[in-house]
mmCIF file of the C-alpha atoms, coordinates in Angstrom:
data_MODEL
# 
_entry.id   MODEL 
# 
loop_
_atom_site.group_PDB 
_atom_site.id 
_atom_site.type_symbol 
_atom_site.label_atom_id 
_atom_site.label_alt_id 
_atom_site.label_comp_id 
_atom_site.label_asym_id 
_atom_site.label_entity_id 
_atom_site.label_seq_id 
_atom_site.pdbx_PDB_ins_code 
_atom_site.Cartn_x 
_atom_site.Cartn_y 
_atom_site.Cartn_z 
_atom_site.occupancy 
_atom_site.B_iso_or_equiv 
_atom_site.pdbx_formal_charge 
_atom_site.auth_seq_id 
_atom_site.auth_comp_id 
_atom_site.auth_asym_id 
_atom_site.auth_atom_id 
_atom_site.pdbx_PDB_model_num 
ATOM 1  C CA . MET A 1 1  ? 0.000   0.000  0.000   1.00 0.00 ? 1  MET A CA 1 
ATOM 2  C CA . PRO A 1 2  ? 1.504   3.382  -0.948  1.00 0.00 ? 2  PRO A CA 1 
ATOM 3  C CA . SER A 1 3  ? 2.090   5.998  1.712   1.00 0.00 ? 3  SER A CA 1 
ATOM 4  C CA . ILE A 1 4  ? -0.588  8.705  1.787   1.00 0.00 ? 4  ILE A CA 1 
ATOM 5  C CA . LEU A 1 5  ? 2.185   11.291 1.425   1.00 0.00 ? 5  LEU A CA 1 
ATOM 6  C CA . SER A 1 6  ? 3.298   9.704  -1.835  1.00 0.00 ? 6  SER A CA 1 
ATOM 7  C CA . ILE A 1 7  ? -0.076  10.347 -3.476  1.00 0.00 ? 7  ILE A CA 1 
ATOM 8  C CA . LEU A 1 8  ? -0.678  13.941 -2.367  1.00 0.00 ? 8  LEU A CA 1 
ATOM 9  C CA . THR A 1 9  ? -0.665  16.628 -5.032  1.00 0.00 ? 9  THR A CA 1 
ATOM 10 C CA . ARG A 1 10 ? -0.477  20.416 -5.078  1.00 0.00 ? 10 ARG A CA 1 
ATOM 11 C CA . CYS A 1 11 ? -4.193  20.824 -5.930  1.00 0.00 ? 11 CYS A CA 1 
ATOM 12 C CA . PRO A 1 12 ? -6.029  20.602 -2.568  1.00 0.00 ? 12 PRO A CA 1 
ATOM 13 C CA . LEU A 1 13 ? -5.290  23.067 0.207   1.00 0.00 ? 13 LEU A CA 1 
ATOM 14 C CA . ILE A 1 14 ? -6.460  20.788 3.007   1.00 0.00 ? 14 ILE A CA 1 
ATOM 15 C CA . LEU A 1 15 ? -6.958  17.029 2.680   1.00 0.00 ? 15 LEU A CA 1 
ATOM 16 C CA . SER A 1 16 ? -8.824  14.571 4.882   1.00 0.00 ? 16 SER A CA 1 
ATOM 17 C CA . TRP A 1 17 ? -8.579  10.798 4.639   1.00 0.00 ? 17 TRP A CA 1 
ATOM 18 C CA . PRO A 1 18 ? -9.503  7.798  6.803   1.00 0.00 ? 18 PRO A CA 1 
ATOM 19 C CA . ALA A 1 19 ? -6.853  6.721  9.298   1.00 0.00 ? 19 ALA A CA 1 
ATOM 20 C CA . PHE A 1 20 ? -5.305  3.284  8.642   1.00 0.00 ? 20 PHE A CA 1 
ATOM 21 C CA . ASP A 1 21 ? -3.552  0.883  10.981  1.00 0.00 ? 21 ASP A CA 1 
ATOM 22 C CA . SER A 1 22 ? -0.214  -0.760 10.155  1.00 0.00 ? 22 SER A CA 1 
ATOM 23 C CA . SER A 1 23 ? -1.926  -3.492 8.080   1.00 0.00 ? 23 SER A CA 1 
ATOM 24 C CA . GLY A 1 24 ? -3.600  -0.910 5.842   1.00 0.00 ? 24 GLY A CA 1 
ATOM 25 C CA . LYS A 1 25 ? -7.109  -1.443 7.255   1.00 0.00 ? 25 LYS A CA 1 
ATOM 26 C CA . PRO A 1 26 ? -9.225  1.580  8.287   1.00 0.00 ? 26 PRO A CA 1 
ATOM 27 C CA . THR A 1 27 ? -9.123  2.287  12.036  1.00 0.00 ? 27 THR A CA 1 
ATOM 28 C CA . PHE A 1 28 ? -12.516 2.213  13.786  1.00 0.00 ? 28 PHE A CA 1 
ATOM 29 C CA . LEU A 1 29 ? -13.605 3.021  17.328  1.00 0.00 ? 29 LEU A CA 1 
ATOM 30 C CA . SER A 1 30 ? -17.253 2.809  18.418  1.00 0.00 ? 30 SER A CA 1 
ATOM 31 C CA . ASP A 1 31 ? -18.268 2.553  14.754  1.00 0.00 ? 31 ASP A CA 1 
ATOM 32 C CA . ASP A 1 32 ? -16.803 6.013  14.092  1.00 0.00 ? 32 ASP A CA 1 
ATOM 33 C CA . LEU A 1 33 ? -14.262 6.441  11.335  1.00 0.00 ? 33 LEU A CA 1 
ATOM 34 C CA . TYR A 1 34 ? -11.366 8.636  12.385  1.00 0.00 ? 34 TYR A CA 1 
ATOM 35 C CA . PHE A 1 35 ? -10.096 11.228 9.960   1.00 0.00 ? 35 PHE A CA 1 
ATOM 36 C CA . SER A 1 36 ? -6.726  12.897 9.839   1.00 0.00 ? 36 SER A CA 1 
ATOM 37 C CA . THR A 1 37 ? -6.129  16.310 8.326   1.00 0.00 ? 37 THR A CA 1 
ATOM 38 C CA . ILE A 1 38 ? -2.917  17.629 6.854   1.00 0.00 ? 38 ILE A CA 1 
ATOM 39 C CA . ARG A 1 39 ? -2.151  21.198 5.889   1.00 0.00 ? 39 ARG A CA 1 
ATOM 40 C CA . ILE A 1 40 ? -0.052  21.345 2.767   1.00 0.00 ? 40 ILE A CA 1 
ATOM 41 C CA . LEU A 1 41 ? 2.674   23.982 2.569   1.00 0.00 ? 41 LEU A CA 1 
ATOM 42 C CA . VAL A 1 42 ? 4.028   24.395 -0.941  1.00 0.00 ? 42 VAL A CA 1 
ATOM 43 C CA . LYS A 1 43 ? 6.645   26.689 -2.403  1.00 0.00 ? 43 LYS A CA 1 
ATOM 44 C CA . PRO A 1 44 ? 5.722   28.920 -5.355  1.00 0.00 ? 44 PRO A CA 1 
ATOM 45 C CA . LEU A 1 45 ? 5.532   27.428 -8.834  1.00 0.00 ? 45 LEU A CA 1 
ATOM 46 C CA . SER A 1 46 ? 6.922   30.666 -10.218 1.00 0.00 ? 46 SER A CA 1 
ATOM 47 C CA . VAL A 1 47 ? 8.471   33.900 -8.964  1.00 0.00 ? 47 VAL A CA 1 
ATOM 48 C CA . ARG A 1 48 ? 9.098   36.870 -11.224 1.00 0.00 ? 48 ARG A CA 1 
ATOM 49 C CA . ILE A 1 49 ? 10.128  40.499 -10.902 1.00 0.00 ? 49 ILE A CA 1 
ATOM 50 C CA . VAL A 1 50 ? 7.536   42.498 -12.850 1.00 0.00 ? 50 VAL A CA 1 
ATOM 51 C CA . THR A 1 51 ? 9.151   45.928 -12.696 1.00 0.00 ? 51 THR A CA 1 
ATOM 52 C CA . LYS A 1 52 ? 12.899  46.338 -12.649 1.00 0.00 ? 52 LYS A CA 1 
ATOM 53 C CA . PRO A 1 53 ? 14.585  49.699 -13.166 1.00 0.00 ? 53 PRO A CA 1 
ATOM 54 C CA . ARG A 1 54 ? 17.574  49.607 -15.530 1.00 0.00 ? 54 ARG A CA 1 
ATOM 55 C CA . VAL A 1 55 ? 19.745  51.657 -13.190 1.00 0.00 ? 55 VAL A CA 1 
ATOM 56 C CA . LEU A 1 56 ? 19.566  51.953 -9.407  1.00 0.00 ? 56 LEU A CA 1 
ATOM 57 C CA . ARG A 1 57 ? 21.181  54.972 -7.805  1.00 0.00 ? 57 ARG A CA 1 
ATOM 58 C CA . ALA A 1 58 ? 22.148  55.387 -4.157  1.00 0.00 ? 58 ALA A CA 1 
ATOM 59 C CA . ASP A 1 59 ? 19.784  57.361 -1.905  1.00 0.00 ? 59 ASP A CA 1 
ATOM 60 C CA . GLN A 1 60 ? 16.851  56.931 -4.310  1.00 0.00 ? 60 GLN A CA 1 
ATOM 61 C CA . GLN A 1 61 ? 13.576  55.122 -3.667  1.00 0.00 ? 61 GLN A CA 1 
ATOM 62 C CA . TYR A 1 62 ? 12.340  52.541 -6.161  1.00 0.00 ? 62 TYR A CA 1 
ATOM 63 C CA . GLU A 1 63 ? 9.248   50.425 -6.503  1.00 0.00 ? 63 GLU A CA 1 
ATOM 64 C CA . ILE A 1 64 ? 10.128  46.893 -7.543  1.00 0.00 ? 64 ILE A CA 1 
ATOM 65 C CA . ILE A 1 65 ? 7.181   44.552 -7.950  1.00 0.00 ? 65 ILE A CA 1 
ATOM 66 C CA . CYS A 1 66 ? 7.612   40.805 -7.558  1.00 0.00 ? 66 CYS A CA 1 
ATOM 67 C CA . GLU A 1 67 ? 4.834   38.264 -8.193  1.00 0.00 ? 67 GLU A CA 1 
ATOM 68 C CA . THR A 1 68 ? 4.489   34.635 -7.191  1.00 0.00 ? 68 THR A CA 1 
ATOM 69 C CA . PHE A 1 69 ? 2.073   31.934 -8.232  1.00 0.00 ? 69 PHE A CA 1 
ATOM 70 C CA . GLY A 1 70 ? 1.073   28.619 -6.689  1.00 0.00 ? 70 GLY A CA 1 
ATOM 71 C CA . SER A 1 71 ? 2.285   28.790 -3.094  1.00 0.00 ? 71 SER A CA 1 
ATOM 72 C CA . ARG A 1 72 ? 0.326   27.990 0.047   1.00 0.00 ? 72 ARG A CA 1 
ATOM 73 C CA . PRO A 1 73 ? 0.151   29.916 2.266   1.00 0.00 ? 73 PRO A CA 1 
ATOM 74 C CA . ARG A 1 74 ? 0.819   33.250 0.575   1.00 0.00 ? 74 ARG A CA 1 
ATOM 75 C CA . PRO A 1 75 ? 4.532   34.059 0.796   1.00 0.00 ? 75 PRO A CA 1 
ATOM 76 C CA . VAL A 1 76 ? 6.082   37.041 2.537   1.00 0.00 ? 76 VAL A CA 1 
ATOM 77 C CA . PHE A 1 77 ? 8.687   38.821 0.430   1.00 0.00 ? 77 PHE A CA 1 
ATOM 78 C CA . GLU A 1 78 ? 11.971  40.049 1.852   1.00 0.00 ? 78 GLU A CA 1 
ATOM 79 C CA . TRP A 1 79 ? 14.550  42.024 -0.086  1.00 0.00 ? 79 TRP A CA 1 
ATOM 80 C CA . TRP A 1 80 ? 18.232  41.732 0.799   1.00 0.00 ? 80 TRP A CA 1 
ATOM 81 C CA . GLN A 1 81 ? 21.358  43.579 -0.263  1.00 0.00 ? 81 GLN A CA 1 
ATOM 82 C CA . ASP A 1 82 ? 24.906  42.663 0.765   1.00 0.00 ? 82 ASP A CA 1 
ATOM 83 C CA . GLY A 1 83 ? 23.595  40.284 3.436   1.00 0.00 ? 83 GLY A CA 1 
ATOM 84 C CA . ARG A 1 84 ? 21.321  42.904 5.045   1.00 0.00 ? 84 ARG A CA 1 
ATOM 85 C CA . LYS A 1 85 ? 17.540  43.052 4.918   1.00 0.00 ? 85 LYS A CA 1 
ATOM 86 C CA . ILE A 1 86 ? 16.264  46.151 3.115   1.00 0.00 ? 86 ILE A CA 1 
ATOM 87 C CA . LYS A 1 87 ? 13.553  48.105 4.934   1.00 0.00 ? 87 LYS A CA 1 
ATOM 88 C CA . PRO A 1 88 ? 10.842  49.112 4.480   1.00 0.00 ? 88 PRO A CA 1 
ATOM 89 C CA . THR A 1 89 ? 9.150   46.608 2.198   1.00 0.00 ? 89 THR A CA 1 
ATOM 90 C CA . LYS A 1 90 ? 5.440   46.297 1.567   1.00 0.00 ? 90 LYS A CA 1 
ATOM 91 C CA . ASN A 1 91 ? 3.642   43.009 0.949   1.00 0.00 ? 91 ASN A CA 1 
ATOM 92 C CA . THR A 1 92 ? 0.274   43.272 -0.796  1.00 0.00 ? 92 THR A CA 1 
ATOM 93 C CA . GLY A 1 93 ? -2.121  40.621 -1.974  1.00 0.00 ? 93 GLY A CA 1 
# 
């Protein structure tokens, strides 16, 4: 019997399935079927910078827009330069 984790896909956000014992049979207690729930965390399918200025000059502010698709939950963007986090950044949805 394949592991339940081997048959999960990216499509559902939350899955429920009957619980099985080590022999692969459904687990019952008082005629109730137990269910387990798993929350799937997936990395983005794609990440792209939408706007990118040709030249960046010191002491200037720029708006750089980055989009992602396919992640759960929604990602939080952080921008880094020379090993330091750039502040402030704004995450919108």
